[in-house]
C-alpha positions, 0 to 999 in steps of 0.5 A: 639083205638083199635091199642092203646089197642092192643100196650098196651095189648102186653106191658102187655104180654111182662111184664108177660113174663119179670116176668117169665123170672126174677124169672126163667122159669124152676122154674116156669114151675116146679110148674106149672106141679104140678097142677091136673085136679080136681083142675082146674074143681074147679077153672073154678067153683069158676070162674063161680060163681063168675060171677054169683054172680057179675050178681046176685048182679046187678039183685038185684039192678035191683028188681023195674025196671022189668028186669030179672036174664036172661036179666041181666046176659049176659050183666053182663058177658059183662061188665066183658069182657070189665073190662079186656079190660080197662086199669082200671082193676076193674071198666072199663065196668060200662058205657057199661054194663049200655048202653047195659042193656037200649039198650037190654031191655025197661029200661030207660038209666036213671034207667040203669045208677042209677043201675050201680052206685048202683051196684058199690057202693054196690062192694066198701063198703065192700072192704073199711072193708075189707082194714081196716082188712087188714092195722090192719093185715099187721102192725102186720106183719111188711111190709114196711109202703109204703104198709100201705099207698097204702091200706089208699089210697085205703080206701080214694079213696073208701070214696070219691066214697061213699060219691059221690054216696050219694050226687047224692041222696041228691043234684038234681043240682048234678045229673043234673051237672053230667049227663050234663057232661056225655051227653056233652061228648059222643056228642063230640065223634067220635062215631056215636051211641054214639053221636047220643043218647047224642044229643038226651038226651041234649033236654031232660036232665031235665027229664033225671035228674028226672028218674036218682035220682027216681031211686037212691033214691029208690035203695039206701032207699031199706034196702032189695037192700042194705043189700043183695047186701052187702051180695052178694058183701062179698060172692063174695069176699069170692069166690075170695079168695078162688079161689086163695087159691086152686090155691096155693092149686093146686100146694101143697102149703097152704097159710093162708086166710088172707094173701090172703085177703091182697095181694088180697085187694093191688093189686085191690086197685092198678090196680084202676090206668090206666096202661093196659087192665086188668093190666096184668102185673102189676097184676101178678108182683104185686101179686108175689111180695107181695107174697114174702113179706110173705115169699112164694118162688117167683116161686111158688106165680108167679106159682100160680098167672098165674094159678088164672089169667088163670080163673080169666082173660082169661077164664072170658074173653072167657066167656065174648065173648061167651055173646057178640056172644049170644046177638049180640051186637060185632057191638056196641062194635066195634064202642066203642072199 
């Protein structure tokens, strides 16, 4: 598993270098050296703020569980790190943070899993409305219809995710089937710590379903959780777009916020396709290409993308590594990865 991760990671880096070479290393370097120190500090602060908001939304979902933000925050950072280590660029660490939170607190695994699913739901719902906004904006720019198709496909995926979450609340049998599937899947994996807990869970699956569905219903029917979580998700998106905006600003280029939103939405949608860890290579190449469709010079687009990814991917991952060290969960993650 770790060898495969390393190979795909190196392949992603090779793609990044390939994009730089294709556009021109000299041109990209000339754009990057324009960056001033104060913009680097601002981008770092925006990255930290985004990670705090991501954790804060999860703590809102957990308000009935008695789990403090202090406990949620480092686990959330570990989840962020694992997102960057898995081939699904934006949603690979959900199982890990749900499992770790249950291991590190008195929260049951069922309640922890329910909180992660609701948190993921709150993460994707605002994206649905942003996708519709992006589609209408792209139509006015006469962008190729294939791009609109990708966005429409993203809308469909998000609708299916939302429908699945609602079905888990409404249908106890569906919850039972899902939990049995997850338990049986983990029970045959060659990972001792997961197999042990999965085999134990098989003996009390009915009780787990009751706890899981009660937690799902409690969270999904709480208007405070839903509205507050939705607002924090939107705020997180604002911070994400601003991080890209100031990456361009750092090299002296003004890009309309709507263009930044559209490109971010498209790249995020495509990054759901399993590719390289954290979609490295795909993210940089596609982002540069999309900005070029809006008449931004490729060298400028790539320089800004590399700068933004330095903070969102590399600095974010380093913060996650610090959280792993703080929690002392490396042995668990080492077995999992």
